[in-house]
N, C-alpha and C positions, 0 to 999 in steps of 0.2 A: 504494500500500500504506500508506494513512494509518493511524496507530495500530497498525501491524503489529508483531509480536513479532520477536525475534532469530531464532527458529526459522523464521518465515515468510521472513525475509530470507535465511537460509541456503538454504532451498528454492529461492528465486528465483535465488540465486547458482549453485546446482547445475544448474538448468535452463539457465541461460546457458552454463555450462561444458559441458554435454552437447551443446548445439548447436555450441559452439566446437570440441570434439573431432571432431564429425561433419563439420564443414567441413574440418578438417585431413585427415581420412581421404580426402577427395576431392582435396585440393590436393597432398599429399605425393608421389603418383606422378608428377605433372607436374614437380615440382621435381627428383625423382630422374632423370627422363628428360632434363631440360634441363642438368643438371650435366655438365661435361666431365671433372672428376676422378672416377676410379673410386671412390676412398675417400669422396668427398662423396656420390656417388650411393648407395653402400652404406649410408652413415650415414642417409640419408633413408629407404631401404627398411627398415632396422632400426627406425627411429623410427615408421614406418607400422605395423609390427606392435605396437610398444609402445602406440601411440595407440589401436589397436583394443582393447587391453587396458584402456586408460584409460576407454573407453566402457563396457566391461563393469563396471568398478569403480563407475562412477557409477550404473549400473543397480542394482548391489548396494546402493549408498547410498540410492537411492530406495526400494528394497524395505524397508530398515531403517527408513526414515522413514514408510513406508506411504503414499507419495504417487506421483502419476503424473509422467512426464517432461514432459508437455504440450508445446506448441509455442512456443518462445521463440527469437528470432533474436539471436545475439551480433554486434552491429554492430561492436564493437571488432575482433573477429577478421576479420570481413568486410573491414574497411578495411585491415588488415595484409596479408591475402591479395591484395587489389587492388594494393597497393603492390608486392608480389612479382611479380604479373603484368606490371606496367609494366616492371620490370627485365628480365624474360624477353623483352620485345618490343624492347628496346634493341639497337642494332647494336654489340655489344661484342666485344672479343677474348676468346678462351676463358677465360683465367685471370682477366681482369677481370670477366667474367660470373659466374664462380664466386665471386669476392670479393663481388659484389653479392648473389648468392643467399644466401651465408652471412650477410651483414648483415641481409637480410630475415628469414631463419630465426631469427636470434638475437633480433630484435624480437618474433617470435612466442613464443619460449621465455620471454623476460622477462615477457611479458604473462601467459603460463600460470603461471609461477612466482608472480607476484603474486596471481593468481586462486586458485590452490590454497592458497597460504600463508594468505590471508585466510579462506577457507572452513574450512580446518583449525582455525584459531584459534577461529572461531565455534563449530564443532562441539565443541571442547574445553571452551569456556565453558559450553555447554549440557549437558555431561556425556555427549555422544554419542560414547563412546570408539571404538566399532566403525566409525562413519562417519569419525571423525578419523583412525583408522589407515588406512583406505582412501585417504583424501586424502593422508596423509603418504607412502604408498608411491609414489603418482603424482608427488608433489612432488619426491621424491628422484630419480626417473627423469628428470624435466624438468631438474633441475640437472645431472645427468650428461650429458644431451644437449647442454646449453648449453656444458659444459666441453669436450666432444668437438668442437663447432663452433669453439670458441676455438682449440683445438689445430690444427684444419684451417686456420683463418684465418692462424695463424702460419706455416704452410707455404705457403699459396696467395697471400696478399697480397704478399709480396716478389716472387713470380714475376710477379704482375700489374704491379707497379711496374717491374720489369726490362723487361717487354714494352713498357710505355709509353715507357720511356727509349729502347729500341731503335727504336721506331717514330718517335719525335721525331728521333733521330739520323739515321735514314734519310731522313726528310723534309728535314731541314736540309741533308744532303749533296746531295740532288737539287737543292735550290734553289741551293746554291753552284755546282754544276756548270752549271746553266742560266745563272746570272749570269756565270760565267767565260767562257761562250760568247757573251756579249753579248745573250742572249735573255731575255725575260720569260717567265713561265709561259704567257701567251697566245700569245707568239711560238712557243714550243715546241709547243703544241697545234696551232697553224696549220701548222707545218712537218710535224708528224706526219700531219695530214689530207692535205696536199699529196702527201707520199710515198705515202700509201695510194692516192690517186687515180691517180698515175702507175703504181704497181705493178699496179693492176687493169686499166689500159689495155694494159699490156704483155702 
C-alpha cells in the first residue's frame, strides 16, 4: 500500500480485524469445551456471542465506508490460536489446564484491544464518528472480557498451584517410602512385575 492514505490503512486494519473475529468464532467453542471450570466455560460461551456481534459491527463499519470485506488473513490471531491449541494438547491437571487456557485467552484479548484501540483512533482522526463509535463499543467489551478473565485467573491459578504442590508432595512421599524400604524406583517396579506374574500363575 505504497503512498496509501490513512483511510486506506484503516480499511486494511478493519479487514484484518474481520478475519480475526471470524477465526475466534471458530476457536471459542473449543476453548469452552476444553475448560474444566464451569465459570470459565460460561465466560467463553458468553464471549462467543459477543464476538458474533463484533463481526456484525465490523460489517456495519464496512457499509459506512462503502467498501467490501475482501479476503485478508490475520496471521497474528492465527498464531495466538495455534498457541492455545498447543496448550489444549498438553497433559495437564484440570486446574493447570484452565490456568493455561486463561493465559492464552488473555493474549488474544490484549491483541484485540490493541487492534480496536488503534483503528478507533484512526477513525476519529478521519472524522468517521459512526465507525469510531462502533469500534469503541467493541473495544469496551474486549476490556470487560479481559477483566473477567483476570478475575477467573485469581480464583483458578492458586488452585493450580495447590494441585502442583500436592502432586510434588505425593511424589516425594512415595520416593521416601521406597528409599526407606531399601529399594530404588527400578527395584520397586521389578518387584511389582514379579508379584503380578506370581499372582497370574496362581
